[in-house]
PDB file of N, CA, C and O in Angstrom:
ATOM      1  N   UNK A   1     141.720 106.894 114.527  1.00  0.00           N
ATOM      2  CA  UNK A   1     141.053 108.025 115.604  1.00  0.00           C
ATOM      3  C   UNK A   1     140.619 109.262 116.186  1.00  0.00           C
ATOM      4  O   UNK A   1     141.344 109.662 117.098  1.00  0.00           O
ATOM      5  N   UNK A   2     139.614 109.981 115.895  1.00  0.00           N
ATOM      6  CA  UNK A   2     139.821 111.316 116.213  1.00  0.00           C
ATOM      7  C   UNK A   2     139.074 111.630 117.645  1.00  0.00           C
ATOM      8  O   UNK A   2     137.882 111.440 117.885  1.00  0.00           O
ATOM      9  N   UNK A   3     140.156 112.203 118.611  1.00  0.00           N
ATOM     10  CA  UNK A   3     139.392 112.453 120.137  1.00  0.00           C
ATOM     11  C   UNK A   3     139.463 113.856 120.413  1.00  0.00           C
ATOM     12  O   UNK A   3     140.421 114.625 120.336  1.00  0.00           O
ATOM     13  N   UNK A   4     138.115 114.074 120.794  1.00  0.00           N
ATOM     14  CA  UNK A   4     138.086 115.532 121.294  1.00  0.00           C
ATOM     15  C   UNK A   4     138.380 115.529 122.623  1.00  0.00           C
ATOM     16  O   UNK A   4     137.852 114.657 123.312  1.00  0.00           O
ATOM     17  N   UNK A   5     139.248 116.470 123.225  1.00  0.00           N
ATOM     18  CA  UNK A   5     139.293 116.406 124.649  1.00  0.00           C
ATOM     19  C   UNK A   5     138.687 117.891 125.365  1.00  0.00           C
ATOM     20  O   UNK A   5     138.703 119.006 124.843  1.00  0.00           O
ATOM     21  N   UNK A   6     138.131 117.493 126.786  1.00  0.00           N
ATOM     22  CA  UNK A   6     137.273 118.718 126.893  1.00  0.00           C
ATOM     23  C   UNK A   6     138.232 120.013 127.277  1.00  0.00           C
ATOM     24  O   UNK A   6     139.298 119.982 127.891  1.00  0.00           O
ATOM     25  N   UNK A   7     137.562 121.116 126.754  1.00  0.00           N
ATOM     26  CA  UNK A   7     138.589 122.448 127.232  1.00  0.00           C
ATOM     27  C   UNK A   7     139.334 122.367 128.580  1.00  0.00           C
ATOM     28  O   UNK A   7     140.253 123.164 128.769  1.00  0.00           O
ATOM     29  N   UNK A   8     139.070 121.628 129.362  1.00  0.00           N
ATOM     30  CA  UNK A   8     140.215 122.094 130.158  1.00  0.00           C
ATOM     31  C   UNK A   8     141.615 121.379 129.997  1.00  0.00           C
ATOM     32  O   UNK A   8     142.473 121.534 130.866  1.00  0.00           O
ATOM     33  N   UNK A   9     141.743 120.937 129.369  1.00  0.00           N
ATOM     34  CA  UNK A   9     142.872 120.636 128.391  1.00  0.00           C
ATOM     35  C   UNK A   9     143.837 120.903 127.835  1.00  0.00           C
ATOM     36  O   UNK A   9     144.949 120.402 127.667  1.00  0.00           O
ATOM     37  N   UNK A  10     143.013 122.260 127.384  1.00  0.00           N
ATOM     38  CA  UNK A  10     143.440 123.060 126.139  1.00  0.00           C
ATOM     39  C   UNK A  10     144.608 124.227 126.986  1.00  0.00           C
ATOM     40  O   UNK A  10     144.950 124.179 128.167  1.00  0.00           O
ATOM     41  N   UNK A  11     144.934 124.986 126.183  1.00  0.00           N
ATOM     42  CA  UNK A  11     144.591 125.177 124.980  1.00  0.00           C
ATOM     43  C   UNK A  11     145.408 124.033 124.431  1.00  0.00           C
ATOM     44  O   UNK A  11     146.102 123.331 125.167  1.00  0.00           O
ATOM     45  N   UNK A  12     145.273 123.770 122.510  1.00  0.00           N
ATOM     46  CA  UNK A  12     146.377 122.743 122.135  1.00  0.00           C
ATOM     47  C   UNK A  12     147.550 122.926 122.667  1.00  0.00           C
ATOM     48  O   UNK A  12     147.815 122.401 123.748  1.00  0.00           O
ATOM     49  N   UNK A  13     148.512 123.755 121.955  1.00  0.00           N
ATOM     50  CA  UNK A  13     149.525 124.119 122.752  1.00  0.00           C
ATOM     51  C   UNK A  13     150.294 123.689 123.523  1.00  0.00           C
ATOM     52  O   UNK A  13     151.320 123.012 123.440  1.00  0.00           O
ATOM     53  N   UNK A  14     149.480 124.325 124.648  1.00  0.00           N
ATOM     54  CA  UNK A  14     149.953 123.194 126.575  1.00  0.00           C
ATOM     55  C   UNK A  14     149.747 121.978 126.372  1.00  0.00           C
ATOM     56  O   UNK A  14     150.858 121.453 126.446  1.00  0.00           O
ATOM     57  N   UNK A  15     148.676 120.888 126.069  1.00  0.00           N
ATOM     58  CA  UNK A  15     148.385 120.241 126.024  1.00  0.00           C
ATOM     59  C   UNK A  15     150.377 119.242 125.293  1.00  0.00           C
ATOM     60  O   UNK A  15     151.214 118.620 125.948  1.00  0.00           O
ATOM     61  N   UNK A  16     150.320 119.665 123.432  1.00  0.00           N
ATOM     62  CA  UNK A  16     151.147 119.174 123.449  1.00  0.00           C
ATOM     63  C   UNK A  16     152.889 119.307 124.228  1.00  0.00           C
ATOM     64  O   UNK A  16     153.912 118.630 124.127  1.00  0.00           O
ATOM     65  N   UNK A  17     152.549 120.419 124.917  1.00  0.00           N
ATOM     66  CA  UNK A  17     154.200 120.767 125.116  1.00  0.00           C
ATOM     67  C   UNK A  17     154.273 119.942 126.497  1.00  0.00           C
ATOM     68  O   UNK A  17     155.379 119.779 127.013  1.00  0.00           O
ATOM     69  N   UNK A  18     152.513 119.143 127.423  1.00  0.00           N
ATOM     70  CA  UNK A  18     153.061 118.385 128.572  1.00  0.00           C
ATOM     71  C   UNK A  18     153.301 117.048 127.653  1.00  0.00           C
ATOM     72  O   UNK A  18     154.244 116.310 127.939  1.00  0.00           O
ATOM     73  N   UNK A  19     152.469 116.748 126.581  1.00  0.00           N
ATOM     74  CA  UNK A  19     152.888 115.106 125.833  1.00  0.00           C
ATOM     75  C   UNK A  19     153.945 114.631 125.643  1.00  0.00           C
ATOM     76  O   UNK A  19     154.377 113.516 125.937  1.00  0.00           O
ATOM     77  N   UNK A  20     154.824 116.243 124.675  1.00  0.00           N
ATOM     78  CA  UNK A  20     156.249 116.079 124.869  1.00  0.00           C
ATOM     79  C   UNK A  20     157.191 115.961 125.760  1.00  0.00           C
ATOM     80  O   UNK A  20     158.179 115.227 125.756  1.00  0.00           O
ATOM     81  N   UNK A  21     156.725 116.949 126.748  1.00  0.00           N
ATOM     82  CA  UNK A  21     157.278 116.574 128.498  1.00  0.00           C
ATOM     83  C   UNK A  21     157.495 115.344 128.746  1.00  0.00           C
ATOM     84  O   UNK A  21     158.642 114.940 128.937  1.00  0.00           O
ATOM     85  N   UNK A  22     156.543 114.624 128.782  1.00  0.00           N
ATOM     86  CA  UNK A  22     156.168 113.204 129.114  1.00  0.00           C
ATOM     87  C   UNK A  22     156.179 112.251 128.285  1.00  0.00           C
ATOM     88  O   UNK A  22     155.511 111.220 128.371  1.00  0.00           O
ATOM     89  N   UNK A  23     157.058 112.589 127.303  1.00  0.00           N
ATOM     90  CA  UNK A  23     157.508 111.061 126.204  1.00  0.00           C
ATOM     91  C   UNK A  23     156.464 110.676 125.332  1.00  0.00           C
ATOM     92  O   UNK A  23     156.627 109.568 124.822  1.00  0.00           O
ATOM     93  N   UNK A  24     155.765 111.091 125.121  1.00  0.00           N
ATOM     94  CA  UNK A  24     154.324 110.828 124.955  1.00  0.00           C
ATOM     95  C   UNK A  24     154.031 111.335 123.335  1.00  0.00           C
ATOM     96  O   UNK A  24     153.687 112.516 123.278  1.00  0.00           O
ATOM     97  N   UNK A  25     154.101 110.731 122.207  1.00  0.00           N
ATOM     98  CA  UNK A  25     154.150 111.218 120.448  1.00  0.00           C
ATOM     99  C   UNK A  25     152.524 111.132 120.267  1.00  0.00           C
ATOM    100  O   UNK A  25     151.862 110.094 120.256  1.00  0.00           O
ATOM    101  N   UNK A  26     152.057 112.422 120.134  1.00  0.00           N
ATOM    102  CA  UNK A  26     150.793 112.684 119.511  1.00  0.00           C
ATOM    103  C   UNK A  26     150.664 113.897 118.897  1.00  0.00           C
ATOM    104  O   UNK A  26     151.369 114.840 119.258  1.00  0.00           O
ATOM    105  N   UNK A  27     149.420 114.065 117.534  1.00  0.00           N
ATOM    106  CA  UNK A  27     149.222 114.442 116.516  1.00  0.00           C
ATOM    107  C   UNK A  27     148.048 115.594 117.171  1.00  0.00           C
ATOM    108  O   UNK A  27     146.965 115.175 117.580  1.00  0.00           O
ATOM    109  N   UNK A  28     148.338 116.831 117.209  1.00  0.00           N
ATOM    110  CA  UNK A  28     146.642 117.167 117.042  1.00  0.00           C
ATOM    111  C   UNK A  28     146.217 117.408 115.370  1.00  0.00           C
ATOM    112  O   UNK A  28     147.073 117.459 114.487  1.00  0.00           O
ATOM    113  N   UNK A  29     144.808 117.539 115.128  1.00  0.00           N
ATOM    114  CA  UNK A  29     144.354 116.591 114.021  1.00  0.00           C
ATOM    115  C   UNK A  29     144.275 118.365 113.331  1.00  0.00           C
ATOM    116  O   UNK A  29     144.151 118.311 112.107  1.00  0.00           O
ATOM    117  N   UNK A  30     144.318 119.725 113.826  1.00  0.00           N
ATOM    118  CA  UNK A  30     145.190 120.934 112.805  1.00  0.00           C
ATOM    119  C   UNK A  30     146.490 120.969 112.084  1.00  0.00           C
ATOM    120  O   UNK A  30     147.007 121.874 111.429  1.00  0.00           O
ATOM    121  N   UNK A  31     146.984 119.486 112.426  1.00  0.00           N
ATOM    122  CA  UNK A  31     148.109 119.365 111.886  1.00  0.00           C
ATOM    123  C   UNK A  31     148.326 118.500 110.690  1.00  0.00           C
ATOM    124  O   UNK A  31     149.386 118.323 110.090  1.00  0.00           O
ATOM    125  N   UNK A  32     147.293 118.052 110.469  1.00  0.00           N
ATOM    126  CA  UNK A  32     146.432 117.376 109.313  1.00  0.00           C
ATOM    127  C   UNK A  32     145.678 118.640 108.486  1.00  0.00           C
ATOM    128  O   UNK A  32     145.401 118.382 107.315  1.00  0.00           O
ATOM    129  N   UNK A  33     145.348 119.881 108.946  1.00  0.00           N
ATOM    130  CA  UNK A  33     144.139 120.670 108.078  1.00  0.00           C
ATOM    131  C   UNK A  33     145.045 121.425 107.726  1.00  0.00           C
ATOM    132  O   UNK A  33     146.249 121.238 107.900  1.00  0.00           O
ATOM    133  N   UNK A  34     144.247 122.835 106.917  1.00  0.00           N
ATOM    134  CA  UNK A  34     144.701 123.848 105.948  1.00  0.00           C
ATOM    135  C   UNK A  34     144.086 125.065 107.151  1.00  0.00           C
ATOM    136  O   UNK A  34     144.600 126.170 107.322  1.00  0.00           O
ATOM    137  N   UNK A  35     142.797 124.495 107.941  1.00  0.00           N
ATOM    138  CA  UNK A  35     142.792 125.555 108.723  1.00  0.00           C
ATOM    139  C   UNK A  35     143.548 125.605 110.139  1.00  0.00           C
ATOM    140  O   UNK A  35     144.368 124.839 110.646  1.00  0.00           O
ATOM    141  N   UNK A  36     142.992 126.734 110.558  1.00  0.00           N
ATOM    142  CA  UNK A  36     143.476 126.819 112.127  1.00  0.00           C
ATOM    143  C   UNK A  36     143.599 125.915 113.485  1.00  0.00           C
ATOM    144  O   UNK A  36     144.371 125.060 113.050  1.00  0.00           O
ATOM    145  N   UNK A  37     143.387 125.589 114.644  1.00  0.00           N
ATOM    146  CA  UNK A  37     142.965 124.643 114.991  1.00  0.00           C
ATOM    147  C   UNK A  37     141.527 124.935 115.278  1.00  0.00           C
ATOM    148  O   UNK A  37     141.011 125.945 114.801  1.00  0.00           O
ATOM    149  N   UNK A  38     140.680 123.895 116.220  1.00  0.00           N
ATOM    150  CA  UNK A  38     139.423 124.266 116.822  1.00  0.00           C
ATOM    151  C   UNK A  38     139.567 125.257 117.245  1.00  0.00           C
ATOM    152  O   UNK A  38     140.596 125.931 117.283  1.00  0.00           O
ATOM    153  N   UNK A  39     137.998 125.605 117.826  1.00  0.00           N
ATOM    154  CA  UNK A  39     137.750 126.670 119.195  1.00  0.00           C
ATOM    155  C   UNK A  39     138.798 126.577 120.082  1.00  0.00           C
ATOM    156  O   UNK A  39     139.393 125.614 120.564  1.00  0.00           O
ATOM    157  N   UNK A  40     138.950 128.273 120.251  1.00  0.00           N
ATOM    158  CA  UNK A  40     140.040 128.126 121.761  1.00  0.00           C
ATOM    159  C   UNK A  40     139.523 127.674 123.098  1.00  0.00           C
ATOM    160  O   UNK A  40     138.571 127.900 123.846  1.00  0.00           O
ATOM    161  N   UNK A  41     140.863 126.745 123.031  1.00  0.00           N
ATOM    162  CA  UNK A  41     140.949 125.903 124.188  1.00  0.00           C
ATOM    163  C   UNK A  41     140.259 124.512 124.261  1.00  0.00           C
ATOM    164  O   UNK A  41     139.586 123.887 125.080  1.00  0.00           O
ATOM    165  N   UNK A  42     140.727 124.339 123.067  1.00  0.00           N
ATOM    166  CA  UNK A  42     139.363 122.902 122.468  1.00  0.00           C
ATOM    167  C   UNK A  42     141.107 121.946 121.536  1.00  0.00           C
ATOM    168  O   UNK A  42     141.874 122.287 120.636  1.00  0.00           O
ATOM    169  N   UNK A  43     140.975 120.626 122.501  1.00  0.00           N
ATOM    170  CA  UNK A  43     142.189 119.928 121.464  1.00  0.00           C
ATOM    171  C   UNK A  43     141.710 118.638 121.070  1.00  0.00           C
ATOM    172  O   UNK A  43     141.000 117.855 121.700  1.00  0.00           O
ATOM    173  N   UNK A  44     142.215 118.541 119.915  1.00  0.00           N
ATOM    174  CA  UNK A  44     141.738 117.285 118.804  1.00  0.00           C
ATOM    175  C   UNK A  44     142.299 116.293 118.718  1.00  0.00           C
ATOM    176  O   UNK A  44     142.439 116.204 117.498  1.00  0.00           O
ATOM    177  N   UNK A  45     142.719 115.488 119.117  1.00  0.00           N
ATOM    178  CA  UNK A  45     143.776 114.425 118.324  1.00  0.00           C
ATOM    179  C   UNK A  45     143.210 114.069 116.897  1.00  0.00           C
ATOM    180  O   UNK A  45     142.264 114.495 116.236  1.00  0.00           O
ATOM    181  N   UNK A  46     144.236 113.056 116.683  1.00  0.00           N
ATOM    182  CA  UNK A  46     144.641 112.271 116.043  1.00  0.00           C
ATOM    183  C   UNK A  46     145.482 110.874 116.767  1.00  0.00           C
ATOM    184  O   UNK A  46     146.652 110.890 117.150  1.00  0.00           O
ATOM    185  N   UNK A  47     144.399 109.530 116.835  1.00  0.00           N
ATOM    186  CA  UNK A  47     145.320 108.698 117.794  1.00  0.00           C
ATOM    187  C   UNK A  47     145.797 107.548 116.763  1.00  0.00           C
ATOM    188  O   UNK A  47     144.733 106.943 116.626  1.00  0.00           O
ATOM    189  N   UNK A  48     146.518 107.028 116.140  1.00  0.00           N
ATOM    190  CA  UNK A  48     146.324 106.045 115.553  1.00  0.00           C
ATOM    191  C   UNK A  48     147.225 104.452 116.395  1.00  0.00           C
ATOM    192  O   UNK A  48     148.212 104.663 117.099  1.00  0.00           O
ATOM    193  N   UNK A  49     146.862 103.418 116.243  1.00  0.00           N
ATOM    194  CA  UNK A  49     146.905 102.591 116.878  1.00  0.00           C
ATOM    195  C   UNK A  49     146.918 101.541 115.816  1.00  0.00           C
ATOM    196  O   UNK A  49     147.046 100.439 116.348  1.00  0.00           O
ATOM    197  N   UNK A  50     146.842 101.471 114.623  1.00  0.00           N
ATOM    198  CA  UNK A  50     146.875  99.915 114.422  1.00  0.00           C
ATOM    199  C   UNK A  50     148.631  98.632 114.777  1.00  0.00           C
ATOM    200  O   UNK A  50     148.970  97.502 115.128  1.00  0.00           O
ATOM    201  N   UNK A  51     149.136  99.959 114.335  1.00  0.00           N
ATOM    202  CA  UNK A  51     150.604  99.017 114.758  1.00  0.00           C
ATOM    203  C   UNK A  51     150.577  98.720 116.319  1.00  0.00           C
ATOM    204  O   UNK A  51     151.613  98.098 116.556  1.00  0.00           O
ATOM    205  N   UNK A  52     150.112  98.830 117.063  1.00  0.00           N
ATOM    206  CA  UNK A  52     150.536  99.220 118.052  1.00  0.00           C
ATOM    207  C   UNK A  52     150.267  98.021 119.304  1.00  0.00           C
ATOM    208  O   UNK A  52     149.118  97.763 119.661  1.00  0.00           O
ATOM    209  N   UNK A  53     151.471  97.331 119.914  1.00  0.00           N
ATOM    210  CA  UNK A  53     149.967  96.400 120.842  1.00  0.00           C
ATOM    211  C   UNK A  53     149.759  97.012 121.607  1.00  0.00           C
ATOM    212  O   UNK A  53     150.280  98.090 121.897  1.00  0.00           O
ATOM    213  N   UNK A  54     148.710  96.285 122.248  1.00  0.00           N
ATOM    214  CA  UNK A  54     147.541  97.161 123.325  1.00  0.00           C
ATOM    215  C   UNK A  54     148.240  97.257 124.823  1.00  0.00           C
ATOM    216  O   UNK A  54     147.648  97.846 125.727  1.00  0.00           O
ATOM    217  N   UNK A  55     149.609  96.608 125.045  1.00  0.00           N
ATOM    218  CA  UNK A  55     150.128  96.995 126.409  1.00  0.00           C
ATOM    219  C   UNK A  55     150.839  98.709 126.294  1.00  0.00           C
ATOM    220  O   UNK A  55     150.757  99.566 127.174  1.00  0.00           O
ATOM    221  N   UNK A  56     151.523  98.851 124.939  1.00  0.00           N
ATOM    222  CA  UNK A  56     152.043 100.205 124.796  1.00  0.00           C
ATOM    223  C   UNK A  56     150.307 101.205 124.730  1.00  0.00           C
ATOM    224  O   UNK A  56     149.831 102.058 125.479  1.00  0.00           O
ATOM    225  N   UNK A  57     149.912 100.690 123.732  1.00  0.00           N
ATOM    226  CA  UNK A  57     148.320 101.914 124.337  1.00  0.00           C
ATOM    227  C   UNK A  57     148.477 101.982 125.808  1.00  0.00           C
ATOM    228  O   UNK A  57     148.922 102.881 126.521  1.00  0.00           O
ATOM    229  N   UNK A  58     148.068 100.970 126.047  1.00  0.00           N
ATOM    230  CA  UNK A  58     147.617 101.152 127.967  1.00  0.00           C
ATOM    231  C   UNK A  58     148.577 102.046 128.814  1.00  0.00           C
ATOM    232  O   UNK A  58     148.381 102.715 129.829  1.00  0.00           O
ATOM    233  N   UNK A  59     149.565 101.849 128.129  1.00  0.00           N
ATOM    234  CA  UNK A  59     150.647 102.575 128.819  1.00  0.00           C
ATOM    235  C   UNK A  59     150.857 104.200 127.975  1.00  0.00           C
ATOM    236  O   UNK A  59     150.886 105.253 128.613  1.00  0.00           O
ATOM    237  N   UNK A  60     150.944 104.154 126.973  1.00  0.00           N
ATOM    238  CA  UNK A  60     150.783 105.928 125.856  1.00  0.00           C
ATOM    239  C   UNK A  60     149.134 106.710 126.785  1.00  0.00           C
ATOM    240  O   UNK A  60     148.996 107.898 127.076  1.00  0.00           O
ATOM    241  N   UNK A  61     148.024 105.468 127.075  1.00  0.00           N
ATOM    242  CA  UNK A  61     147.005 106.477 127.893  1.00  0.00           C
ATOM    243  C   UNK A  61     147.271 106.776 128.931  1.00  0.00           C
ATOM    244  O   UNK A  61     146.873 107.858 129.363  1.00  0.00           O
ATOM    245  N   UNK A  62     147.906 106.076 129.571  1.00  0.00           N
ATOM    246  CA  UNK A  62     148.619 105.975 131.564  1.00  0.00           C
ATOM    247  C   UNK A  62     149.068 107.239 131.453  1.00  0.00           C
ATOM    248  O   UNK A  62     148.668 108.064 132.274  1.00  0.00           O
ATOM    249  N   UNK A  63     150.172 107.710 130.201  1.00  0.00           N
ATOM    250  CA  UNK A  63     151.419 108.517 130.356  1.00  0.00           C
ATOM    251  C   UNK A  63     150.535 109.794 130.141  1.00  0.00           C
ATOM    252  O   UNK A  63     150.624 110.652 131.020  1.00  0.00           O
ATOM    253  N   UNK A  64     149.582 110.062 128.947  1.00  0.00           N
ATOM    254  CA  UNK A  64     148.804 111.155 128.780  1.00  0.00           C
ATOM    255  C   UNK A  64     147.871 111.558 129.758  1.00  0.00           C
ATOM    256  O   UNK A  64     147.496 112.729 129.710  1.00  0.00           O
ATOM    257  N   UNK A  65     147.391 110.766 130.695  1.00  0.00           N
ATOM    258  CA  UNK A  65     146.294 111.166 131.524  1.00  0.00           C
ATOM    259  C   UNK A  65     147.420 111.805 132.625  1.00  0.00           C
ATOM    260  O   UNK A  65     147.379 112.986 132.970  1.00  0.00           O
ATOM    261  N   UNK A  66     148.337 110.929 133.074  1.00  0.00           N
ATOM    262  CA  UNK A  66     149.097 111.591 134.037  1.00  0.00           C
ATOM    263  C   UNK A  66     150.030 112.752 134.160  1.00  0.00           C
ATOM    264  O   UNK A  66     150.545 113.409 135.064  1.00  0.00           O
ATOM    265  N   UNK A  67     150.022 112.711 132.711  1.00  0.00           N
ATOM    266  CA  UNK A  67     150.687 114.745 131.723  1.00  0.00           C
ATOM    267  C   UNK A  67     149.498 115.670 131.853  1.00  0.00           C
ATOM    268  O   UNK A  67     149.536 116.813 132.310  1.00  0.00           O
ATOM    269  N   UNK A  68     148.663 115.166 131.490  1.00  0.00           N
ATOM    270  CA  UNK A  68     147.178 116.264 131.100  1.00  0.00           C
ATOM    271  C   UNK A  68     146.906 116.679 132.295  1.00  0.00           C
ATOM    272  O   UNK A  68     146.566 117.861 132.265  1.00  0.00           O
ATOM    273  N   UNK A  69     146.903 115.955 133.981  1.00  0.00           N
ATOM    274  CA  UNK A  69     146.187 116.547 134.655  1.00  0.00           C
ATOM    275  C   UNK A  69     147.482 116.590 135.834  1.00  0.00           C
ATOM    276  O   UNK A  69     147.295 116.409 137.037  1.00  0.00           O
ATOM    277  N   UNK A  70     148.575 116.820 135.316  1.00  0.00           N
ATOM    278  CA  UNK A  70     149.710 117.102 136.328  1.00  0.00           C
ATOM    279  C   UNK A  70     150.552 118.270 135.681  1.00  0.00           C
ATOM    280  O   UNK A  70     151.539 118.717 136.265  1.00  0.00           O
TER     281      UNK A  70
END
């Protein structure tokens, strides 16, 4: 799934650093492209969940929300 977050969560580098500090592994869409990141401040993520149990998904989303707003 591709998720585009509101600009208030960017820039991408800062968002990714916050996630890493929280222990949440996420990949930016820009990691899969030959072009630079999206517009300034935009955060676009690739969220894979096919092999992740629902409880881990819920915990990951909770950690992401906490890290993004903290």
